[in-house]
N, C-alpha and C positions, 0 to 999 in steps of 0.2 A: 231218299228222304221224301216223304209225301208233303203235301201243301201245309197241313196242320202243324207238322213238326218244324217246317221252315219258318212259319210265322211265329212260333213260340221260341225259337232259338235266339239266344243273345250271345254275342261274343264276350269272352272273358278278357278283360283289359287289366293289365298291371301297370300302375303309375308310380314311378320313382320320383318323389317330389322333394325339392330342396326345402330344408327346415325353415329358412328365412323368407322364402318367396312363395312358391306354389303351395307348400303345405300350410303356410300361414293363411293363404287365400282360401284353401279348402276348409280350414278350421273356422275362419270367419263365416264362410257360407253355411257351415253347420250351426254356428251360433245364431245366424239369421233364419234358421229353419228352412233353408233351401235344400232341395233334394237332387240327387244324381242317381243314375241307375245302380242297382246293387251289384251288377256285374263288374263294376270298376273297383279294384282293390288298390288302396293307396299305401305305399311304403315310404316312410319319412327317412331321408338320408341327410347327412350333414351338409353336403354340397353335391350338385349333379356331376361335378368333376370326379367324384369318388365312385360313380357308377362305372363298372368295367364292362367291356363287351361280353365277358363270360357270364355276368349277371343277367344280361339280356338274353343270351343264348340259352341259359339254364331255365329262364322263365318260359321260353317256348318249349323246351324239353318237358317241363312240368305241366304243360297244357294250356298256357296262355295263348289267346288268339291274337293279341296285340300288346305292345309295350309302349308306354309314354315316358319320356324323361323330361320333366318340367322343372325349370329353374326360375 
């Protein structure tokens, strides 16, 4: 990988966010017109306790560079 591609590369992050906590915070940030990198994809879950290890491993198999479980 050359220098120009390294500078343009952004990691793809998948965030599993609890409906009542982290997702509500992300929704409020959107309402306030705050921005976050487009490389972060948010998935709303009923509770972070419902996120199974297989969901995380499958995310990596499907190309995610990082996974966040936020409650």
